[in-house]
A tleap script that builds the chain and sets N, CA, C and O, in Angstrom:
source leaprc.protein.ff14SB
mol = sequence {
  NMET SER THR PRO THR ASN SER GLU GLU PHE
  TYR LYS LYS LEU LYS SER GLN LEU GLN ASP
  THR ALA LEU TRP PRO THR ALA TYR LEU TYR
  LYS PHE ILE VAL LYS SER ASP LEU LYS LYS
  ILE ALA GLU VAL GLU ALA ILE PHE ASP ASN
  MET GLY ALA VAL ILE LYS THR THR ALA SER
  LYS ASN GLY LYS TYR THR SER ILE SER VAL
  ASN LEU ARG MET HIE ASN PRO ASP ALA VAL
  ILE LYS LYS TYR LYS GLU VAL ALA GLU LYS
  VAL GLU GLY VAL ILE SER CLEU
}
set mol.1.N position { -8.523 -9.180 -1.395 }
set mol.1.CA position { -8.230 -8.714 -2.701 }
set mol.1.C position { -8.801 -9.797 -3.602 }
set mol.1.O position { -9.885 -9.760 -4.184 }
set mol.2.N position { -7.852 -10.812 -3.624 }
set mol.2.CA position { -8.229 -11.822 -4.563 }
set mol.2.C position { -7.280 -13.101 -3.978 }
set mol.2.O position { -6.324 -12.942 -3.219 }
set mol.3.N position { -7.771 -14.441 -4.512 }
set mol.3.CA position { -7.030 -15.472 -4.116 }
set mol.3.C position { -5.927 -15.823 -5.111 }
set mol.3.O position { -6.052 -15.272 -6.205 }
set mol.4.N position { -4.924 -16.588 -4.965 }
set mol.4.CA position { -3.859 -16.761 -5.854 }
set mol.4.C position { -4.443 -17.171 -6.950 }
set mol.4.O position { -4.077 -16.620 -7.988 }
set mol.5.N position { -5.250 -17.982 -7.016 }
set mol.5.CA position { -5.549 -18.891 -8.256 }
set mol.5.C position { -6.363 -17.768 -9.244 }
set mol.5.O position { -6.528 -18.094 -10.420 }
set mol.6.N position { -6.780 -16.691 -8.866 }
set mol.6.CA position { -7.467 -15.614 -9.709 }
set mol.6.C position { -6.704 -14.261 -9.768 }
set mol.6.O position { -6.977 -13.322 -10.516 }
set mol.7.N position { -5.577 -14.327 -8.740 }
set mol.7.CA position { -4.897 -12.776 -8.753 }
set mol.7.C position { -4.546 -12.164 -10.120 }
set mol.7.O position { -4.797 -10.969 -10.270 }
set mol.8.N position { -3.990 -12.855 -11.139 }
set mol.8.CA position { -3.699 -12.158 -12.235 }
set mol.8.C position { -4.801 -11.702 -13.044 }
set mol.8.O position { -4.739 -10.681 -13.729 }
set mol.9.N position { -5.770 -12.424 -12.972 }
set mol.9.CA position { -7.049 -11.967 -13.588 }
set mol.9.C position { -7.591 -10.674 -13.085 }
set mol.9.O position { -7.993 -9.732 -13.768 }
set mol.10.N position { -7.537 -10.782 -11.641 }
set mol.10.CA position { -7.892 -9.476 -10.927 }
set mol.10.C position { -6.951 -8.448 -11.527 }
set mol.10.O position { -7.467 -7.575 -12.224 }
set mol.11.N position { -5.669 -8.439 -11.350 }
set mol.11.CA position { -4.965 -7.453 -11.711 }
set mol.11.C position { -4.957 -6.858 -13.192 }
set mol.11.O position { -4.522 -5.760 -13.538 }
set mol.12.N position { -5.576 -7.898 -14.023 }
set mol.12.CA position { -5.841 -7.595 -15.335 }
set mol.12.C position { -6.747 -6.545 -15.440 }
set mol.12.O position { -6.542 -5.481 -16.025 }
set mol.13.N position { -8.123 -7.004 -14.638 }
set mol.13.CA position { -9.004 -6.321 -14.688 }
set mol.13.C position { -8.721 -4.745 -14.200 }
set mol.13.O position { -8.944 -3.724 -14.851 }
set mol.14.N position { -8.150 -4.864 -12.831 }
set mol.14.CA position { -7.910 -3.470 -12.247 }
set mol.14.C position { -7.138 -2.553 -13.263 }
set mol.14.O position { -7.448 -1.377 -13.457 }
set mol.15.N position { -5.993 -3.270 -13.960 }
set mol.15.CA position { -5.190 -2.361 -14.890 }
set mol.15.C position { -6.215 -1.947 -16.043 }
set mol.15.O position { -6.082 -0.806 -16.485 }
set mol.16.N position { -7.060 -2.623 -16.491 }
set mol.16.CA position { -8.070 -1.895 -17.620 }
set mol.16.C position { -8.900 -0.874 -16.882 }
set mol.16.O position { -9.073 0.199 -17.460 }
set mol.17.N position { -9.368 -1.025 -15.850 }
set mol.17.CA position { -10.160 -0.123 -14.999 }
set mol.17.C position { -9.374 1.243 -14.755 }
set mol.17.O position { -9.912 2.338 -14.916 }
set mol.18.N position { -8.253 1.101 -14.414 }
set mol.18.CA position { -7.291 2.141 -14.054 }
set mol.18.C position { -6.941 3.061 -15.329 }
set mol.18.O position { -6.897 4.288 -15.238 }
set mol.19.N position { -6.685 2.332 -16.577 }
set mol.19.CA position { -6.508 2.768 -17.925 }
set mol.19.C position { -7.682 3.519 -18.371 }
set mol.19.O position { -7.477 4.514 -19.066 }
set mol.20.N position { -8.960 3.168 -18.056 }
set mol.20.CA position { -10.058 3.722 -18.587 }
set mol.20.C position { -10.501 4.815 -17.570 }
set mol.20.O position { -11.188 5.726 -18.033 }
set mol.21.N position { -10.245 4.838 -16.454 }
set mol.21.CA position { -10.678 5.929 -15.529 }
set mol.21.C position { -10.031 7.287 -14.995 }
set mol.21.O position { -10.512 8.185 -14.304 }
set mol.22.N position { -8.816 7.122 -15.542 }
set mol.22.CA position { -7.761 8.239 -14.903 }
set mol.22.C position { -6.598 8.551 -15.892 }
set mol.22.O position { -5.896 7.689 -16.421 }
set mol.23.N position { -6.480 9.961 -16.081 }
set mol.23.CA position { -5.191 10.447 -16.547 }
set mol.23.C position { -3.957 10.191 -16.003 }
set mol.23.O position { -3.721 10.471 -14.828 }
set mol.24.N position { -2.995 9.598 -16.860 }
set mol.24.CA position { -1.743 9.425 -15.778 }
set mol.24.C position { -0.808 10.447 -16.071 }
set mol.24.O position { -0.891 11.037 -17.149 }
set mol.25.N position { 0.145 10.753 -15.180 }
set mol.25.CA position { 0.312 10.375 -13.814 }
set mol.25.C position { -0.762 10.925 -13.025 }
set mol.25.O position { -1.192 12.015 -13.405 }
set mol.26.N position { -1.344 10.343 -11.895 }
set mol.26.CA position { -2.387 10.924 -11.062 }
set mol.26.C position { -2.104 10.395 -9.804 }
set mol.26.O position { -1.250 9.535 -9.590 }
set mol.27.N position { -2.917 10.980 -8.871 }
set mol.27.CA position { -2.800 10.693 -7.588 }
set mol.27.C position { -3.726 9.481 -7.399 }
set mol.27.O position { -4.813 9.436 -7.973 }
set mol.28.N position { -3.247 8.394 -6.508 }
set mol.28.CA position { -3.832 7.419 -6.247 }
set mol.28.C position { -3.950 6.938 -4.807 }
set mol.28.O position { -2.983 7.133 -4.071 }
set mol.29.N position { -5.003 6.347 -4.339 }
set mol.29.CA position { -5.048 6.082 -2.815 }
set mol.29.C position { -5.127 4.567 -2.885 }
set mol.29.O position { -5.891 3.999 -3.666 }
set mol.30.N position { -4.443 4.028 -2.180 }
set mol.30.CA position { -4.044 2.647 -1.684 }
set mol.30.C position { -4.876 2.559 -0.371 }
set mol.30.O position { -4.752 3.473 0.445 }
set mol.31.N position { -5.864 1.336 -0.068 }
set mol.31.CA position { -6.222 1.120 1.174 }
set mol.31.C position { -5.856 -0.214 1.592 }
set mol.31.O position { -5.885 -1.144 0.787 }
set mol.32.N position { -5.485 -0.383 2.897 }
set mol.32.CA position { -5.065 -1.679 3.429 }
set mol.32.C position { -5.603 -1.843 4.948 }
set mol.32.O position { -5.821 -0.924 5.738 }
set mol.33.N position { -5.746 -3.061 5.140 }
set mol.33.CA position { -6.124 -3.433 6.538 }
set mol.33.C position { -5.237 -4.428 6.985 }
set mol.33.O position { -4.964 -5.367 6.237 }
set mol.34.N position { -4.712 -4.332 8.210 }
set mol.34.CA position { -3.972 -5.382 8.598 }
set mol.34.C position { -4.305 -5.475 10.224 }
set mol.34.O position { -5.081 -4.582 10.565 }
set mol.35.N position { -3.883 -6.373 11.326 }
set mol.35.CA position { -3.955 -6.325 12.520 }
set mol.35.C position { -3.023 -5.459 12.981 }
set mol.35.O position { -1.918 -5.126 12.554 }
set mol.36.N position { -3.824 -5.076 14.168 }
set mol.36.CA position { -3.051 -3.729 14.949 }
set mol.36.C position { -1.665 -4.210 15.520 }
set mol.36.O position { -1.556 -4.473 16.718 }
set mol.37.N position { -0.752 -4.306 14.766 }
set mol.37.CA position { 0.414 -4.626 15.223 }
set mol.37.C position { 1.584 -3.743 14.305 }
set mol.37.O position { 1.811 -3.744 13.095 }
set mol.38.N position { 2.240 -2.965 15.489 }
set mol.38.CA position { 3.013 -1.907 14.848 }
set mol.38.C position { 4.054 -2.437 13.866 }
set mol.38.O position { 4.613 -1.628 13.125 }
set mol.39.N position { 4.318 -3.571 13.811 }
set mol.39.CA position { 5.510 -4.169 12.781 }
set mol.39.C position { 4.842 -4.212 11.639 }
set mol.39.O position { 5.457 -3.866 10.630 }
set mol.40.N position { 3.525 -4.615 11.521 }
set mol.40.CA position { 2.901 -5.006 10.247 }
set mol.40.C position { 2.435 -3.531 9.670 }
set mol.40.O position { 2.353 -3.410 8.448 }
set mol.41.N position { 2.166 -2.541 10.419 }
set mol.41.CA position { 2.077 -1.130 10.082 }
set mol.41.C position { 3.205 -0.743 9.461 }
set mol.41.O position { 3.227 -0.396 8.280 }
set mol.42.N position { 4.398 -0.786 10.358 }
set mol.42.CA position { 5.704 -0.412 9.664 }
set mol.42.C position { 6.220 -1.000 8.520 }
set mol.42.O position { 7.115 -0.467 7.863 }
set mol.43.N position { 5.608 -2.288 8.181 }
set mol.43.CA position { 5.766 -3.051 6.964 }
set mol.43.C position { 5.574 -2.387 5.817 }
set mol.43.O position { 6.401 -2.109 4.949 }
set mol.44.N position { 4.044 -2.074 5.885 }
set mol.44.CA position { 3.450 -1.388 4.854 }
set mol.44.C position { 3.981 0.147 4.471 }
set mol.44.O position { 4.259 0.525 3.333 }
set mol.45.N position { 4.051 0.904 5.638 }
set mol.45.CA position { 4.819 2.081 5.382 }
set mol.45.C position { 6.162 2.198 4.793 }
set mol.45.O position { 6.550 3.118 4.073 }
set mol.46.N position { 6.833 1.165 5.177 }
set mol.46.CA position { 8.480 0.907 4.539 }
set mol.46.C position { 8.139 0.914 3.004 }
set mol.46.O position { 8.793 1.569 2.193 }
set mol.47.N position { 7.140 0.187 2.699 }
set mol.47.CA position { 6.996 -0.108 1.079 }
set mol.47.C position { 6.751 1.345 0.393 }
set mol.47.O position { 7.111 1.525 -0.770 }
set mol.48.N position { 6.230 2.205 1.020 }
set mol.48.CA position { 5.959 3.428 0.242 }
set mol.48.C position { 6.909 4.602 0.681 }
set mol.48.O position { 6.778 5.765 0.297 }
set mol.49.N position { 7.978 4.097 1.622 }
set mol.49.CA position { 8.885 5.072 2.190 }
set mol.49.C position { 9.721 6.032 1.013 }
set mol.49.O position { 9.890 5.511 -0.089 }
set mol.50.N position { 10.102 7.056 1.183 }
set mol.50.CA position { 10.617 7.853 -0.087 }
set mol.50.C position { 10.225 8.326 -1.018 }
set mol.50.O position { 10.889 9.006 -1.801 }
set mol.51.N position { 8.654 7.955 -1.137 }
set mol.51.CA position { 8.106 8.230 -2.386 }
set mol.51.C position { 7.146 9.244 -2.465 }
set mol.51.O position { 6.347 9.314 -3.399 }
set mol.52.N position { 7.193 10.194 -1.342 }
set mol.52.CA position { 6.200 11.481 -1.327 }
set mol.52.C position { 4.776 10.921 -0.745 }
set mol.52.O position { 3.804 11.675 -0.786 }
set mol.53.N position { 4.662 9.767 -0.270 }
set mol.53.CA position { 3.395 9.295 0.105 }
set mol.53.C position { 2.791 10.005 1.422 }
set mol.53.O position { 3.497 10.237 2.403 }
set mol.54.N position { 1.316 10.352 1.349 }
set mol.54.CA position { 0.937 10.718 2.544 }
set mol.54.C position { 0.164 9.477 3.153 }
set mol.54.O position { -0.780 8.938 2.577 }
set mol.55.N position { 0.694 9.061 4.446 }
set mol.55.CA position { -0.192 7.667 4.988 }
set mol.55.C position { -0.820 8.242 6.250 }
set mol.55.O position { -0.288 8.984 7.075 }
set mol.56.N position { -2.124 7.728 6.238 }
set mol.56.CA position { -2.845 7.857 7.681 }
set mol.56.C position { -3.262 6.427 7.949 }
set mol.56.O position { -3.506 5.615 7.056 }
set mol.57.N position { -3.318 6.213 9.081 }
set mol.57.CA position { -3.613 4.998 9.836 }
set mol.57.C position { -4.743 5.371 11.047 }
set mol.57.O position { -4.750 6.248 11.911 }
set mol.58.N position { -5.647 4.340 10.715 }
set mol.58.CA position { -7.058 4.458 11.888 }
set mol.58.C position { -7.158 2.950 12.285 }
set mol.58.O position { -7.265 1.907 11.641 }
set mol.59.N position { -7.082 3.256 13.569 }
set mol.59.CA position { -7.692 1.888 14.263 }
set mol.59.C position { -9.164 1.571 14.235 }
set mol.59.O position { -10.025 2.445 14.348 }
set mol.60.N position { -9.414 0.331 14.087 }
set mol.60.CA position { -10.926 0.104 14.226 }
set mol.60.C position { -11.407 0.337 15.654 }
set mol.60.O position { -10.614 0.529 16.576 }
set mol.61.N position { -12.782 0.313 15.817 }
set mol.61.CA position { -13.610 0.463 16.853 }
set mol.61.C position { -13.004 -0.195 18.172 }
set mol.61.O position { -12.738 0.445 19.189 }
set mol.62.N position { -12.844 -1.412 18.027 }
set mol.62.CA position { -12.214 -2.366 19.006 }
set mol.62.C position { -10.528 -2.191 19.022 }
set mol.62.O position { -9.887 -2.351 20.061 }
set mol.63.N position { -10.165 -1.989 18.277 }
set mol.63.CA position { -8.472 -1.731 18.102 }
set mol.63.C position { -7.828 -3.062 17.625 }
set mol.63.O position { -6.660 -3.395 17.830 }
set mol.64.N position { -8.695 -3.710 17.014 }
set mol.64.CA position { -8.155 -5.020 16.835 }
set mol.64.C position { -7.229 -5.275 15.238 }
set mol.64.O position { -6.443 -6.121 14.811 }
set mol.65.N position { -7.890 -3.952 14.696 }
set mol.65.CA position { -7.322 -3.894 13.263 }
set mol.65.C position { -7.028 -2.539 13.166 }
set mol.65.O position { -7.474 -1.673 13.920 }
set mol.66.N position { -6.089 -2.320 12.001 }
set mol.66.CA position { -5.756 -0.778 11.498 }
set mol.66.C position { -5.989 -0.679 10.133 }
set mol.66.O position { -5.451 -1.507 9.398 }
set mol.67.N position { -6.775 0.284 9.615 }
set mol.67.CA position { -6.622 0.520 8.207 }
set mol.67.C position { -5.426 1.559 7.883 }
set mol.67.O position { -5.129 2.474 8.651 }
set mol.68.N position { -4.828 1.327 6.750 }
set mol.68.CA position { -3.715 2.145 6.292 }
set mol.68.C position { -4.159 2.821 5.035 }
set mol.68.O position { -4.457 2.033 4.137 }
set mol.69.N position { -4.265 3.982 4.780 }
set mol.69.CA position { -4.390 4.809 3.618 }
set mol.69.C position { -3.251 5.455 3.183 }
set mol.69.O position { -2.677 6.243 3.934 }
set mol.70.N position { -2.784 5.189 1.891 }
set mol.70.CA position { -1.725 5.658 1.404 }
set mol.70.C position { -2.174 6.437 0.033 }
set mol.70.O position { -2.751 5.902 -0.914 }
set mol.71.N position { -1.813 7.723 0.118 }
set mol.71.CA position { -2.101 8.859 -0.905 }
set mol.71.C position { -0.699 9.118 -1.652 }
set mol.71.O position { 0.315 9.581 -1.129 }
set mol.72.N position { -0.860 8.731 -2.953 }
set mol.72.CA position { 0.583 8.756 -3.742 }
set mol.72.C position { 0.248 9.057 -5.237 }
set mol.72.O position { -0.704 8.614 -5.880 }
set mol.73.N position { 1.298 9.960 -5.680 }
set mol.73.CA position { 1.293 10.048 -7.424 }
set mol.73.C position { 2.026 9.155 -7.792 }
set mol.73.O position { 3.196 8.947 -7.471 }
set mol.74.N position { 1.116 8.381 -8.741 }
set mol.74.CA position { 1.692 7.440 -9.529 }
set mol.74.C position { 1.932 7.454 -10.910 }
set mol.74.O position { 1.167 8.267 -11.430 }
set mol.75.N position { 2.581 6.968 -11.641 }
set mol.75.CA position { 3.035 7.415 -13.094 }
set mol.75.C position { 2.095 6.579 -14.113 }
set mol.75.O position { 1.936 6.945 -15.278 }
set mol.76.N position { 1.510 5.467 -13.588 }
set mol.76.CA position { 0.800 4.414 -14.628 }
set mol.76.C position { 0.116 3.523 -13.796 }
set mol.76.O position { 0.381 3.375 -12.603 }
set mol.77.N position { -1.007 2.756 -14.577 }
set mol.77.CA position { -1.551 1.755 -13.786 }
set mol.77.C position { -0.502 0.426 -13.527 }
set mol.77.O position { -0.793 -0.312 -12.586 }
set mol.78.N position { 0.500 0.161 -14.199 }
set mol.78.CA position { 1.254 -1.026 -13.978 }
set mol.78.C position { 1.959 -0.660 -12.664 }
set mol.78.O position { 1.962 -1.561 -11.825 }
set mol.79.N position { 2.648 0.666 -12.276 }
set mol.79.CA position { 3.047 1.233 -10.981 }
set mol.79.C position { 2.345 0.915 -9.995 }
set mol.79.O position { 2.880 0.357 -9.038 }
set mol.80.N position { 0.946 1.206 -10.002 }
set mol.80.CA position { -0.130 0.938 -9.206 }
set mol.80.C position { -0.073 -0.855 -8.662 }
set mol.80.O position { 0.095 -1.412 -7.577 }
set mol.81.N position { -0.261 -1.213 -9.769 }
set mol.81.CA position { -0.136 -2.853 -9.504 }
set mol.81.C position { 1.104 -3.448 -8.992 }
set mol.81.O position { 1.128 -4.532 -8.411 }
set mol.82.N position { 2.035 -2.787 -9.197 }
set mol.82.CA position { 3.451 -3.247 -8.911 }
set mol.82.C position { 3.456 -3.132 -7.310 }
set mol.82.O position { 3.848 -4.019 -6.552 }
set mol.83.N position { 2.949 -1.884 -6.935 }
set mol.83.CA position { 2.951 -1.944 -5.299 }
set mol.83.C position { 2.134 -2.568 -4.590 }
set mol.83.O position { 2.380 -2.892 -3.428 }
set mol.84.N position { 0.918 -2.850 -5.268 }
set mol.84.CA position { -0.156 -3.738 -4.493 }
set mol.84.C position { 0.607 -5.138 -4.188 }
set mol.84.O position { 0.654 -5.692 -3.090 }
set mol.85.N position { 1.241 -5.625 -5.493 }
set mol.85.CA position { 2.049 -6.890 -5.305 }
set mol.85.C position { 2.930 -7.026 -4.439 }
set mol.85.O position { 3.021 -8.135 -3.912 }
set mol.86.N position { 3.763 -6.051 -4.062 }
set mol.86.CA position { 4.826 -5.847 -3.213 }
set mol.86.C position { 4.226 -5.915 -1.932 }
set mol.86.O position { 4.720 -6.658 -1.083 }
set mol.87.N position { 3.152 -5.184 -1.668 }
set mol.87.CA position { 2.554 -5.428 -0.230 }
set mol.87.C position { 2.052 -6.496 0.111 }
set mol.87.O position { 2.230 -6.871 1.270 }
set mol.88.N position { 1.283 -7.292 -0.799 }
set mol.88.CA position { 0.874 -8.625 -0.823 }
set mol.88.C position { 1.891 -9.660 -0.351 }
set mol.88.O position { 1.701 -10.470 0.557 }
set mol.89.N position { 3.141 -9.511 -1.182 }
set mol.89.CA position { 4.246 -10.445 -0.832 }
set mol.89.C position { 4.922 -10.086 0.377 }
set mol.89.O position { 5.397 -11.044 0.988 }
set mol.90.N position { 5.070 -9.075 0.827 }
set mol.90.CA position { 5.729 -8.671 1.980 }
set mol.90.C position { 5.217 -8.603 3.322 }
set mol.90.O position { 5.956 -8.710 4.300 }
set mol.91.N position { 3.954 -8.426 3.399 }
set mol.91.CA position { 3.194 -8.203 4.660 }
set mol.91.C position { 2.237 -9.299 4.668 }
set mol.91.O position { 1.249 -9.304 3.934 }
set mol.92.N position { 2.516 -10.217 5.481 }
set mol.92.CA position { 1.719 -11.309 5.931 }
set mol.92.C position { 0.226 -10.829 6.320 }
set mol.92.O position { 0.112 -9.767 6.934 }
set mol.93.N position { -0.880 -11.552 5.994 }
set mol.93.CA position { -2.040 -11.181 6.326 }
set mol.93.C position { -2.692 -9.874 6.040 }
set mol.93.O position { -3.667 -9.490 6.685 }
set mol.94.N position { -2.161 -9.202 5.087 }
set mol.94.CA position { -2.697 -7.838 4.639 }
set mol.94.C position { -3.885 -7.997 3.780 }
set mol.94.O position { -3.859 -8.941 2.990 }
set mol.95.N position { -4.691 -7.401 3.796 }
set mol.95.CA position { -5.875 -7.238 3.150 }
set mol.95.C position { -5.762 -5.789 2.250 }
set mol.95.O position { -5.464 -4.701 2.744 }
set mol.96.N position { -5.999 -5.979 1.151 }
set mol.96.CA position { -5.890 -4.896 0.033 }
set mol.96.C position { -7.390 -4.534 -0.481 }
set mol.96.O position { -8.089 -5.406 -0.996 }
set mol.97.N position { -7.861 -3.150 -0.305 }
set mol.97.CA position { -8.965 -2.839 -0.858 }
set mol.97.C position { -8.969 -2.221 -2.055 }
set mol.97.O position { -10.035 -1.920 -2.590 }
savepdb mol mol.pdb
quit
């Protein structure tokens, strides 16, 4: 997603884009990639637990990585960014798209 040196700039830009392109609250689709490790997948899923999220996982062709799609109704851009930060903080090696 971004490196720590420019992550705040990335989130600022993302917030601006989200404010300009959607009417809130709205459905938002998160996409993450993790190594195919049940523990890592469960960590991502746990962050969105009890929120009404629809979560879909797909293994890569060689099975080394798993993509996780999380479709969820979010209230505003700040809530979207908060979840991205939480995933980045709690799941080591996650790639956010």
